[in-house]
C-alpha positions in Angstrom: 6.4 11.6 4.1 3.2 9.5 4.4 3.6 5.9 5.5 1.3 2.9 4.7 1.9 -0.4 6.4 0.4 -3.1 4.2 -0.6 -6.7 4.7 -2.1 -6.2 8.2 -3.6 -9.5 9.4 -4.0 -9.0 13.2 -4.9 -6.2 15.7 -1.5 -6.4 17.5 0.3 -5.4 14.3 -2.2 -2.8 13.4 -2.0 -1.2 16.9 1.8 -1.1 16.9 1.8 0.5 13.4 -0.7 3.2 14.5 1.3 3.9 17.7 4.5 4.3 15.7 2.8 6.9 13.4 1.5 5.0 10.4 -0.8 7.2 8.2 -2.5 4.2 6.6 -2.9 0.5 7.1 -3.4 -1.9 4.2 -5.6 -5.0 4.2 -5.2 -7.6 1.4 -8.5 -8.9 -0.1 -6.7 -11.1 -2.7 -7.2 -14.7 -1.8 -4.0 -16.0 -3.4 -1.9 -13.7 -1.2 -0.3 -15.2 2.0 -1.4 -11.9 3.6 -5.1 -12.4 2.6 -7.6 -11.4 5.3 -11.2 -12.1 5.5 -13.4 -9.0 5.4 -15.0 -10.0 8.7 -11.6 -10.1 10.4 -10.5 -6.8 8.8 -13.8 -5.2 10.1 -13.0 -6.4 13.7 -9.5 -4.9 13.5 -10.7 -1.6 11.9 -13.3 -1.0 14.5 -10.5 -0.9 17.1 -8.3 1.5 15.3 -7.7 5.1 16.5 -9.1 8.0 14.5 -7.2 9.7 11.7 -5.6 6.5 10.4 -6.7 5.7 6.8 -7.7 2.1 5.9 -6.9 0.7 2.5 -8.2 -2.4 0.9 -6.0 -4.1 -1.8 -8.0 -5.7 -4.6 -6.9 -7.9 -7.6 -9.1 -8.9 -10.5 -12.5 -8.2 -8.9 -15.6 -6.4 -10.1 -16.3 -2.9 -8.9 -19.4 -4.0 -7.0 -17.4 -6.6 -5.0 -14.7 -4.1 -4.1 -17.4 -1.6 -3.0 -19.3 -4.2 -0.9 -16.2 -5.3 0.9 -15.1 -1.7 1.6 -18.5 -0.8 2.9 -18.7 -3.9 5.1 -15.2 -3.8 6.6 -15.0 0.0 7.0 -12.3 0.6 4.3 -11.6 4.2 3.3 -9.7 3.7 0.0 -9.7 0.8 -2.5 -6.2 0.1 -3.8 -6.7 -1.3 -7.4 -3.7 -3.6 -7.9 -4.5 -4.7 -11.5 -5.1 -3.2 -14.9 -8.7 -2.3 -14.5 -10.5 -0.6 -17.5 -12.3 2.7 -17.5 -15.7 1.1 -17.0 -14.5 -0.4 -13.7 -13.5 3.0 -12.3 -16.8 4.5 -13.5 -18.7 1.9 -11.5 -16.5 2.0 -8.4 -18.2 4.1 -5.7 -15.3 3.8 -3.1 -12.5 6.4 -3.3 -9.5 4.6 -5.0 -5.9 4.7 -5.8 -4.3 2.9 -8.7 -1.2 0.8 -8.5 1.2 1.0 -11.4 3.1 -2.3 -11.6 6.1 -0.7 -13.4 8.1 -2.8 -15.8 9.7 0.2 -17.4 10.4 3.9 -16.8 7.5 4.8 -19.2 5.0 3.1 -16.9 5.6 5.6 -14.1 4.6 8.5 -16.3 1.0 7.1 -16.6 -1.7 8.9 -14.6 0.7 11.6 -13.5 -2.1 13.9 -12.6 -3.4 11.4 -10.0 -2.0 10.1 -6.8 -0.7 6.6 -7.6 1.2 3.8 -6.0 4.2 2.6 -8.0 5.4 -0.9 -7.4 7.9 -3.1 -9.1 6.4 -5.4 -11.6 6.1 -9.0 -10.4 3.7 -11.8 -11.6 2.2 -12.3 -8.1 0.9 -8.7 -7.7 3.4 -7.5 -5.1 4.6 -8.5 -1.7 7.8 -10.0 -3.1 10.1 -7.3 -1.9 11.3 -6.5 -5.4 12.8 -3.0 -5.8 12.2 -0.6 -8.7 15.1 1.2 -10.3 15.3 4.6 -8.5 16.9 6.2 -11.5 13.6 5.8 -13.4 12.4 8.7 -11.2 15.2 11.1 -12.1 13.6 14.2 -13.5 10.1 13.0 -12.6 7.7 15.0 -10.3 7.2 12.4 -7.5 4.9 14.6 -5.4 1.9 12.4 -6.1 3.7 9.0 -6.1 3.7 6.5 -3.3 6.6 4.2 -3.7 6.3 0.5 -2.9 8.5 -2.6 -3.4 11.6 -3.7 -1.6 11.7 -0.9 0.9 13.3 -1.3 4.3 14.3 1.1 7.1 17.9 0.7 5.9 17.4 1.8 2.3 14.8 4.6 2.8 17.6 7.2 2.8 18.1 6.5 -0.9 14.7 8.2 -1.6 15.7 11.6 0.0 16.1 13.5 -3.3 12.9 12.3 -4.9 10.2 14.0 -2.9 7.8 11.0 -2.9 4.4 11.7 -1.4 4.7 8.5 0.6 6.0 4.9 0.9 4.2 1.6 1.2 5.8 -1.4 2.9 4.8 -5.0 3.6 7.5 -7.6 3.4 10.2 -5.1 4.5 8.8 -5.0 8.0 7.8 -8.7 8.5 9.1 -11.6 10.5 7.1 -13.9 8.2 4.4 -13.3 5.5 1.5 -11.7 7.3 3.3 -11.1 10.6 5.0 -7.8 11.3 8.3 -7.3 13.2 7.4 -4.5 15.6 10.9 -3.2 15.8 11.2 -3.0 12.0 7.8 -1.3 11.8 8.9 1.4 14.3 12.3 1.9 12.6 10.7 2.1 9.2 8.2 4.8 10.2 10.8 6.9 12.1 13.2 6.8 9.1 10.4 7.6 6.6 9.2 10.6 8.6 12.7 12.0 8.6 12.7 12.3 4.8 
């Protein structure tokens, strides 16, 4: 199972996540988030990362050009679109992207089922609140292109075993405080996820 550690704000946390086997690191370019990082700081971290780790930029309520410019400047591989952008936005976006479905109902997770998507529990603040989605919504659903986010910890990952998710995305579940990772929790989370 692929693992993304999101809300990276410093090189130390990024390095530990990479050493522990993270497949991707997430950088939040949403200024209202306590995990917001300046593009310049993200660039400095990213240039020190080992090869083969994907970098993901999280965007909320921006224009496509702004997302592209930040991704190009900072060295971001994938734009994570964490809002209900229209078709025109995606036509204009030049950076490879992944949509986030902020699921308020079981029907929401069926959207875009031919694409790889991140499914997060719906919260007003655009994630990072540790809210869990009801796992029974995924009963009978092909989860092979779904990356699950929201309320995941190393202790509850075993509950995902039967669903065949493509990956998991964690932020608050491996933190000491908002924007600062607990390195023991990061390692435990990645080990447990890779066992699934």
